[in-house]
All heavy atoms as an XYZ file, in Angstrom:
639
protein
N     -23.158      0.971    -11.358
C     -22.097     -0.015    -11.345
C     -20.814      0.575    -10.752
O     -20.146     -0.067     -9.990
C     -21.868     -0.503    -12.772
C     -20.804     -1.532    -12.873
S     -21.570     -3.135    -12.997
C     -20.212     -4.103    -13.453
N     -20.547      1.817    -11.110
C     -19.330      2.443    -10.608
C     -19.352      2.547     -9.081
O     -18.373      2.267     -8.419
C     -19.167      3.816    -11.243
C     -17.796      4.401    -11.063
C     -17.655      5.682    -11.836
C     -16.233      6.146    -11.866
N     -16.076      7.367    -12.624
N     -20.499      2.938     -8.503
C     -20.627      3.042     -7.052
C     -20.479      1.698     -6.360
O     -19.921      1.597     -5.278
N     -20.966      0.637     -6.989
C     -20.848     -0.702     -6.433
C     -19.383     -1.113     -6.314
O     -18.975     -1.705     -5.336
C     -21.581     -1.713     -7.310
C     -23.085     -1.595     -7.262
C     -23.754     -2.556     -8.226
O     -23.170     -3.604     -8.549
O     -24.869     -2.242     -8.658
N     -18.608     -0.786     -7.312
C     -17.189     -1.142     -7.300
C     -16.473     -0.437     -6.157
O     -15.651     -1.025     -5.477
C     -16.554     -0.785     -8.639
C     -15.236     -1.446     -8.884
C     -14.762     -1.205    -10.294
C     -13.634     -2.127    -10.643
N     -13.189     -1.956    -12.005
N     -16.797      0.822     -5.915
C     -16.177      1.555     -4.821
C     -16.541      0.937     -3.480
O     -15.689      0.778     -2.618
C     -16.598      3.024     -4.844
C     -15.954      3.813     -5.952
C     -16.441      5.244     -5.979
O     -17.537      5.550     -5.528
N     -15.631      6.112     -6.520
N     -17.795      0.570     -3.258
C     -18.218     -0.034     -2.007
C     -17.497     -1.357     -1.748
O     -17.194     -1.691     -0.616
C     -19.727     -0.273     -2.006
C     -20.525      1.013     -1.920
O     -19.952      2.048     -1.555
O     -21.722      0.955     -2.223
N     -17.225     -2.069     -2.789
C     -16.564     -3.365     -2.684
C     -15.184     -3.246     -2.039
O     -14.721     -4.160     -1.376
C     -16.453     -3.963     -4.080
C     -15.857     -5.322     -4.117
C     -15.903     -5.843     -5.524
N     -14.939     -6.904     -5.674
C     -14.444     -7.283     -6.811
N     -14.803     -6.707     -7.920
N     -13.577     -8.257     -6.866
N     -14.534     -2.118     -2.219
C     -13.175     -1.941     -1.732
C     -13.079     -1.086     -0.475
O     -11.989     -0.797     -0.029
C     -12.285     -1.361     -2.839
C     -12.180     -2.290     -4.014
C     -12.801     -2.008     -5.217
C     -11.473     -3.482     -3.911
C     -12.718     -2.870     -6.290
C     -11.378     -4.364     -4.981
C     -12.003     -4.048     -6.167
O     -11.923     -4.915     -7.219
N     -14.192     -0.708      0.108
C     -14.146      0.072      1.338
C     -13.769     -0.829      2.503
O     -14.217     -1.965      2.597
C     -15.495      0.729      1.623
C     -15.741      1.949      0.789
C     -17.008      2.654      1.218
O     -17.954      2.046      1.662
N     -17.001      3.953      1.085
N     -12.952     -0.303      3.385
C     -12.560     -1.049      4.573
C     -13.567     -0.791      5.691
O     -14.028      0.329      5.875
C     -11.168     -0.633      5.029
C     -10.026     -1.006      4.105
C      -8.720     -0.431      4.631
C      -9.914     -2.507      3.959
N     -13.886     -1.823      6.429
C     -14.771     -1.721      7.576
C     -13.883     -1.601      8.812
O     -13.461     -2.598      9.394
C     -15.661     -2.962      7.646
C     -16.608     -2.958      8.817
O     -16.503     -2.042      9.679
O     -17.452     -3.850      8.885
N     -13.560     -0.370      9.179
C     -12.601     -0.141     10.259
C     -13.106     -0.631     11.609
O     -12.324     -1.044     12.455
C     -12.197      1.333     10.319
C     -11.285      1.723      9.189
C     -11.743      2.509      8.157
C      -9.980      1.283      9.143
C     -10.908      2.860      7.096
C      -9.139      1.614      8.105
C      -9.611      2.408      7.076
N     -14.426     -0.608     11.827
C     -14.953     -1.121     13.083
C     -14.649     -2.611     13.204
O     -14.211     -3.082     14.252
C     -16.459     -0.866     13.197
C     -16.967     -1.272     14.535
C     -16.999     -0.524     15.667
C     -17.484     -2.561     14.901
N     -17.504     -1.260     16.713
C     -17.809     -2.516     16.266
C     -17.695     -3.746     14.199
C     -18.337     -3.611     16.946
C     -18.218     -4.840     14.882
C     -18.538     -4.751     16.232
N     -14.855     -3.364     12.133
C     -14.577     -4.804     12.152
C     -13.086     -5.082     12.300
O     -12.685     -6.022     12.999
C     -15.109     -5.471     10.882
O     -16.513     -5.423     10.859
N     -12.265     -4.275     11.668
C     -10.810     -4.426     11.812
C     -10.424     -4.193     13.270
O      -9.654     -4.954     13.855
C     -10.053     -3.465     10.881
C     -10.326     -3.826      9.419
C      -8.553     -3.486     11.174
C      -9.872     -2.778      8.425
N     -10.978     -3.139     13.873
C     -10.703     -2.857     15.277
C     -11.146     -4.002     16.176
O     -10.456     -4.359     17.140
N     -12.283     -4.590     15.858
C     -12.773     -5.728     16.628
C     -11.821     -6.911     16.504
O     -11.540     -7.596     17.493
C     -14.180     -6.100     16.148
C     -14.883     -7.021     17.094
O     -14.821     -6.850     18.308
N     -15.566     -8.003     16.556
N     -11.295     -7.140     15.305
C     -10.310     -8.210     15.109
C      -9.036     -7.933     15.898
O      -8.452     -8.853     16.478
C      -9.980     -8.379     13.630
C     -11.103     -9.037     12.859
O     -12.026     -9.598     13.427
N     -11.034     -8.946     11.540
N      -8.604     -6.687     15.937
C      -7.417     -6.322     16.718
C      -7.647     -6.662     18.187
O      -6.801     -7.267     18.848
C      -7.086     -4.819     16.546
C      -6.581     -4.550     15.123
C      -6.060     -4.362     17.590
C      -6.482     -3.078     14.767
N      -8.809     -6.289     18.706
C      -9.127     -6.559     20.114
C      -9.133     -8.061     20.387
O      -8.541     -8.521     21.366
C     -10.478     -5.960     20.491
C     -10.868     -6.229     21.948
C     -12.299     -5.813     22.253
N     -13.270     -6.413     21.344
C     -13.702     -7.684     21.401
N     -13.239     -8.493     22.319
N     -14.601     -8.125     20.533
N      -9.780     -8.831     19.517
C      -9.863    -10.282     19.710
C      -8.477    -10.919     19.755
O      -8.174    -11.712     20.648
C     -10.671    -10.932     18.586
C     -12.154    -10.746     18.699
C     -12.826    -11.462     17.524
C     -14.274    -11.127     17.405
N     -14.887    -11.763     16.227
N      -7.637    -10.568     18.785
C      -6.293    -11.150     18.728
C      -5.477    -10.713     19.936
O      -4.783    -11.526     20.562
C      -5.575    -10.777     17.410
C      -4.124    -11.220     17.429
C      -6.307    -11.359     16.214
N      -5.580     -9.444     20.298
C      -4.833     -8.937     21.456
C      -5.217     -9.715     22.705
O      -4.349    -10.158     23.467
C      -5.110     -7.445     21.646
C      -4.375     -6.838     22.840
C      -4.757     -5.404     23.089
N      -6.163     -5.183     23.330
C      -6.805     -5.486     24.469
N      -6.146     -6.044     25.467
N      -8.090     -5.235     24.607
N      -6.516     -9.906     22.913
C      -6.987    -10.626     24.096
C      -6.589    -12.106     24.043
O      -6.187    -12.675     25.068
C      -8.495    -10.480     24.241
C      -8.905     -9.079     24.639
C     -10.414     -8.869     24.686
O     -11.177     -9.761     24.235
O     -10.839     -7.807     25.180
N      -6.693    -12.738     22.868
C      -6.294    -14.140     22.723
C      -4.829    -14.347     23.067
O      -4.442    -15.379     23.610
C      -6.547    -14.625     21.297
C      -7.998    -14.849     20.959
C      -8.226    -15.126     19.471
O      -7.244    -15.178     18.696
O      -9.398    -15.266     19.086
N      -4.011    -13.364     22.749
C      -2.569    -13.471     22.990
C      -2.170    -12.978     24.383
O      -0.996    -13.001     24.743
C      -1.804    -12.698     21.927
C      -2.112    -13.222     20.515
C      -0.965    -13.005     19.602
N      -1.257    -13.375     18.239
C      -1.093    -14.599     17.734
N      -0.662    -15.564     18.489
N      -1.371    -14.844     16.481
N      -3.159    -12.499     25.155
C      -2.877    -12.046     26.518
C      -2.087    -10.747     26.570
O      -1.340    -10.509     27.521
N      -2.245     -9.908     25.555
C      -1.528     -8.630     25.494
C      -2.462     -7.530     25.981
O      -3.570     -7.384     25.490
C      -1.061     -8.336     24.049
C      -0.105     -9.432     23.571
C      -0.414     -6.956     23.961
C       0.253     -9.337     22.096
N      -2.005     -6.771     26.959
C      -2.828     -5.678     27.484
C      -2.805     -4.493     26.525
O      -1.913     -4.381     25.675
C      -2.314     -5.232     28.855
O      -1.079     -4.554     28.715
N      -3.777     -3.615     26.682
C      -3.791     -2.382     25.873
C      -2.522     -1.583     26.141
O      -1.928     -1.014     25.225
C      -5.018     -1.545     26.195
C      -6.296     -2.113     25.675
C      -7.458     -1.207     26.021
C      -8.756     -1.821     25.533
N      -9.911     -0.966     25.799
N      -2.115     -1.549     27.396
C      -0.906     -0.809     27.776
C       0.317     -1.374     27.048
O       1.123     -0.627     26.496
C      -0.700     -0.870     29.291
C       0.562     -0.197     29.736
C       0.610      1.184     29.890
C       1.703     -0.933     29.973
C       1.781      1.817     30.285
C       2.875     -0.318     30.366
C       2.919      1.067     30.524
N       0.452     -2.705     27.052
C       1.614     -3.327     26.396
C       1.607     -3.091     24.890
O       2.660     -2.838     24.293
C       1.666     -4.828     26.692
C       2.034     -5.115     28.138
O       2.632     -4.239     28.796
O       1.712     -6.222     28.610
N       0.427     -3.183     24.273
C       0.338     -2.924     22.833
C       0.713     -1.479     22.536
O       1.487     -1.206     21.612
C      -1.061     -3.246     22.304
C      -1.292     -3.038     20.810
C      -0.287     -3.814     19.964
C      -2.722     -3.411     20.439
N       0.188     -0.555     23.334
C       0.519      0.863     23.143
C       2.024      1.086     23.281
O       2.632      1.792     22.473
C      -0.239      1.720     24.156
N       2.618      0.462     24.279
C       4.054      0.597     24.516
C       4.860      0.077     23.318
O       5.802      0.729     22.868
C       4.440     -0.156     25.788
C       5.857      0.120     26.220
O       6.310      1.263     26.183
N       6.554     -0.912     26.623
N       4.471     -1.087     22.789
C       5.170     -1.661     21.636
C       5.033     -0.791     20.388
O       5.910     -0.792     19.519
C       4.633     -3.062     21.331
C       5.061     -4.112     22.326
C       6.555     -4.395     22.255
O       7.129     -4.398     21.156
O       7.147     -4.620     23.322
N       3.932     -0.038     20.303
C       3.714      0.850     19.157
C       4.335      2.226     19.369
O       4.253      3.084     18.500
C       2.210      0.993     18.883
C       1.497     -0.277     18.431
C      -0.007     -0.056     18.413
C       1.996     -0.719     17.059
N       4.945      2.441     20.534
C       5.578      3.720     20.827
C       4.592      4.818     21.176
O       4.885      5.999     21.005
N       3.423      4.419     21.688
C       2.400      5.394     22.062
C       2.530      5.726     23.547
O       2.920      4.882     24.345
C       1.006      4.842     21.761
C       0.780      4.427     20.310
C      -0.546      3.704     20.163
C       0.825      5.646     19.401
N       2.154      6.940     23.908
C       2.348      7.385     25.284
C       1.321      6.824     26.265
O       1.579      6.748     27.453
C       2.348      8.913     25.353
O       1.119      9.411     24.855
N       0.141      6.443     25.777
C      -0.832      5.829     26.680
C      -1.736      4.868     25.934
O      -1.778      4.853     24.707
C      -1.644      6.887     27.437
C      -2.573      7.683     26.552
O      -3.357      7.074     25.810
O      -2.535      8.925     26.611
N      -2.457      4.066     26.702
C      -3.264      3.016     26.084
C      -4.626      3.501     25.591
O      -5.372      2.731     25.007
C      -3.433      1.836     27.032
C      -4.116      2.195     28.329
O      -4.335      3.394     28.591
O      -4.428      1.263     29.098
N      -4.956      4.778     25.756
C      -6.226      5.286     25.226
C      -6.260      5.200     23.705
O      -7.320      5.008     23.109
C      -6.473      6.725     25.672
C      -6.955      6.813     27.112
C      -7.226      8.220     27.492
N      -5.943      8.917     27.571
C      -5.803     10.186     27.812
N      -6.845     10.954     27.970
N      -4.602     10.736     27.886
N      -5.117      5.316     23.069
C      -5.045      5.199     21.612
C      -5.519      3.828     21.155
O      -6.169      3.699     20.119
C      -3.624      5.424     21.120
O      -3.192      6.713     21.447
N      -5.212      2.787     21.934
C      -5.631      1.431     21.582
C      -7.153      1.346     21.632
O      -7.771      0.695     20.787
C      -4.975      0.389     22.513
C      -3.446      0.504     22.466
C      -5.439     -1.016     22.161
C      -2.836      0.425     21.068
N      -7.764      2.029     22.582
C      -9.236      2.083     22.641
C      -9.790      2.612     21.324
O     -10.722      2.049     20.765
C      -9.689      2.961     23.806
C     -11.161      3.275     23.772
C     -12.093      2.358     24.249
C     -11.630      4.473     23.240
C     -13.448      2.629     24.199
C     -12.983      4.752     23.184
C     -13.887      3.823     23.664
O     -15.222      4.096     23.605
N      -9.210      3.683     20.808
C      -9.680      4.255     19.539
C      -9.490      3.269     18.386
O     -10.377      3.078     17.568
C      -8.959      5.559     19.221
C      -9.263      6.666     20.184
C      -8.252      7.268     20.919
C     -10.563      7.117     20.366
C      -8.533      8.285     21.813
C     -10.860      8.138     21.256
C      -9.835      8.716     21.976
O     -10.119      9.721     22.860
N      -8.325      2.626     18.326
C      -8.055      1.674     17.248
C      -9.026      0.507     17.287
O      -9.513      0.055     16.257
C      -6.623      1.138     17.317
C      -5.558      2.186     17.116
C      -4.342      2.091     17.759
C      -5.771      3.287     16.291
C      -3.357      3.045     17.582
C      -4.792      4.248     16.110
C      -3.591      4.127     16.765
O      -2.626      5.062     16.590
N      -9.299      0.008     18.495
C     -10.189     -1.140     18.625
C     -11.644     -0.788     18.319
O     -12.462     -1.676     18.125
C     -10.060     -1.766     20.014
C      -8.727     -2.450     20.203
C      -8.532     -3.105     21.542
O      -9.372     -2.933     22.449
O      -7.518     -3.803     21.688
N     -11.952      0.485     18.275
C     -13.283      0.931     17.876
C     -13.302      1.418     16.431
O     -14.291      1.977     15.969
C     -13.789      2.014     18.819
C     -14.224      1.419     20.133
O     -15.131      0.609     20.173
N     -13.546      1.789     21.204
N     -12.196      1.218     15.738
C     -12.132      1.556     14.316
C     -11.794      3.007     14.030
O     -11.770      3.423     12.878
N     -11.516      3.774     15.061
C     -11.182      5.187     14.875
C      -9.679      5.351     14.673
O      -8.884      4.624     15.257
C     -11.600      6.010     16.092
C     -13.095      6.001     16.329
O     -13.836      5.832     15.347
O     -13.507      6.151     17.482
N      -9.327      6.306     13.854
C      -7.928      6.708     13.651
C      -7.035      5.607     13.085
O      -5.828      5.669     13.200
C      -7.336      7.239     14.963
C      -8.106      8.403     15.551
C      -7.488      8.902     16.818
C      -8.305     10.053     17.393
N      -7.717     10.626     18.575
N      -7.629      4.565     12.497
C      -6.829      3.494     11.907
C      -6.374      3.877     10.509
O      -7.151      4.414      9.727
C      -7.644      2.204     11.812
C      -7.704      1.328     13.046
C      -8.681      0.189     12.822
C      -6.333      0.786     13.397
N      -5.140      3.614     10.222
C      -4.604      3.750      8.869
C      -4.034      2.388      8.482
O      -3.788      1.538      9.346
C      -3.482      4.797      8.810
O      -2.393      4.341      9.636
C      -3.960      6.166      9.282
N      -3.804      2.185      7.215
C      -3.203      0.915      6.796
C      -1.807      0.743      7.390
O      -1.413     -0.360      7.765
C      -3.165      0.817      5.279
C      -4.529      0.602      4.620
C      -4.394      0.641      3.105
C      -5.158     -0.698      5.067
N      -1.091      1.838      7.512
C       0.240      1.770      8.126
C       0.137      1.323      9.583
O       0.902      0.469     10.032
C       0.942      3.121      8.041
C       2.325      3.118      8.659
C       3.002      4.476      8.579
O       2.414      5.457      8.159
N       4.247      4.531      8.992
N      -0.827      1.872     10.322
C      -0.988      1.504     11.730
C      -1.462      0.056     11.850
O      -1.017     -0.671     12.731
C      -1.967      2.453     12.422
C      -2.116      2.194     13.905
C      -0.807      2.284     14.662
N      -0.480      3.658     14.938
C       0.649      4.058     15.531
N       1.552      3.180     15.906
N       0.889      5.334     15.720
N      -2.341     -0.380     10.951
C      -2.794     -1.779     10.966
C      -1.597     -2.707     10.758
O      -1.467     -3.729     11.435
C      -3.878     -2.018      9.894
C      -5.154     -1.245     10.260
C      -4.180     -3.507      9.751
C      -6.168     -1.155      9.135
N      -0.701     -2.343      9.854
C       0.506     -3.146      9.609
C       1.388     -3.198     10.852
O       1.920     -4.261     11.208
C       1.282     -2.586      8.417
N       1.543     -2.077     11.536
C       2.352     -2.043     12.760
C       1.727     -2.914     13.853
O       2.425     -3.656     14.546
C       2.494     -0.607     13.263
C       3.322      0.273     12.363
C       3.216      1.748     12.739
O       2.239      2.182     13.344
N       4.230      2.513     12.375
N       0.419     -2.812     14.002
C      -0.286     -3.598     15.017
C      -0.171     -5.090     14.701
O       0.080     -5.905     15.595
C      -1.762     -3.158     15.116
C      -1.837     -1.750     15.710
C      -2.571     -4.148     15.950
C      -3.222     -1.107     15.639
N      -0.327     -5.448     13.428
C      -0.244     -6.864     13.062
C       1.136     -7.429     13.386
O       1.254     -8.565     13.853
C      -0.588     -7.075     11.589
O       0.426     -6.583     10.747
N       2.164     -6.638     13.187
C       3.521     -7.087     13.493
C       3.689     -7.336     14.989
O       4.244     -8.351     15.405
C       4.530     -6.050     13.000
C       5.964     -6.474     13.157
C       6.913     -5.482     12.534
C       8.344     -5.941     12.677
N       9.287     -4.989     12.092
N       3.197     -6.417     15.808
C       3.293     -6.573     17.261
C       2.494     -7.788     17.725
O       2.931     -8.537     18.601
C       2.805     -5.296     17.986
C       2.701     -5.522     19.486
C       3.730     -4.121     17.684
N       1.324     -8.010     17.131
C       0.480     -9.126     17.535
C       0.946    -10.458     16.942
O       0.469    -11.518     17.342
C      -0.972     -8.866     17.119
C      -1.671     -7.694     17.795
C      -3.068     -7.514     17.236
C      -1.721     -7.880     19.313
N       1.866    -10.393     15.977
C       2.392    -11.612     15.371
C       1.430    -12.278     14.410
O       1.407    -13.505     14.295
N       0.635    -11.459     13.720
C      -0.309    -11.975     12.725
C      -0.113    -11.206     11.426
O       0.532    -10.168     11.401
C      -1.782    -11.838     13.204
C      -2.016    -12.665     14.453
C      -2.166    -10.392     13.442
N      -0.708    -11.710     10.359
C      -0.627    -11.007      9.084
C      -1.664     -9.888      9.042
O      -2.676     -9.940      9.765
C      -0.884    -11.954      7.900
O      -2.232    -12.432      7.976
C       0.101    -13.116      7.894
N      -1.417     -8.905      8.218
C      -2.389     -7.842      8.009
C      -3.699     -8.442      7.498
O      -4.783     -8.077      7.948
C      -1.855     -6.782      7.012
C      -2.944     -5.807      6.614
C      -0.665     -6.045      7.602
N      -3.592     -9.405      6.601
C      -4.772    -10.054      6.046
C      -5.669    -10.623      7.142
O      -6.890    -10.558      7.040
C      -4.404    -11.179      5.080
C      -3.789    -10.655      3.790
O      -3.850     -9.431      3.553
O      -3.271    -11.471      3.024
N      -5.072    -11.200      8.167
C      -5.880    -11.810      9.223
C      -6.691    -10.769      9.984
O      -7.752    -11.084     10.523
C      -5.021    -12.624     10.181
O      -4.192    -11.780     10.944
N      -6.207     -9.543     10.024
C      -6.980     -8.469     10.683
C      -8.056     -7.911      9.769
O      -9.017     -7.313     10.242
C      -6.049     -7.348     11.152
C      -5.016     -7.732     12.211
C      -4.125     -6.533     12.550
C      -5.686     -8.279     13.462
N      -7.894     -8.106      8.454
C      -8.855     -7.587      7.493
C      -9.973     -8.570      7.174
O     -10.948     -8.191      6.540
C      -8.147     -7.185      6.196
C      -7.048     -6.137      6.315
C      -6.441     -5.878      4.938
C      -7.575     -4.850      6.907
N      -9.839     -9.825      7.617
C     -10.843    -10.856      7.341
C     -11.935    -10.775      8.401
O     -11.644    -10.694      9.593
C     -10.206    -12.268      7.342
C     -11.256    -13.340      7.220
C      -9.199    -12.372      6.210
N     -13.179    -10.815      7.947
C     -14.302    -10.698      8.859
C     -15.079    -11.991      8.908
O     -15.480    -12.516      7.882
C     -15.223     -9.547      8.435
C     -14.440     -8.298      8.135
C     -14.450     -7.769      6.871
C     -13.680     -7.692      9.098
C     -13.727     -6.622      6.566
C     -12.942     -6.560      8.814
C     -12.973     -6.007      7.559
N     -15.303    -12.492     10.106
C     -16.089    -13.719     10.300
C     -17.466    -13.394     10.786
O     -17.712    -12.553     11.512
C     -15.394    -14.652     11.298
C     -14.025    -15.080     10.790
O     -13.843    -15.242      9.596
N     -13.096    -15.254     11.689
């Protein structure tokens, strides 16, 4: 039971990254522009985020602000 509770609260970073990519593309924002708004030196970092790598809750919050969506909307999986 204890292990089940832990699994329930694990974040699926790959799905979050996929949601970031979808919203970015829907809004017509390039990887370069998103990277620039986040203060990153190049858009390769966005590639990592969209694949679920190197994501933190703080970075998800920053990305959601730039994309104009709530953090919750990036955490919801369809």
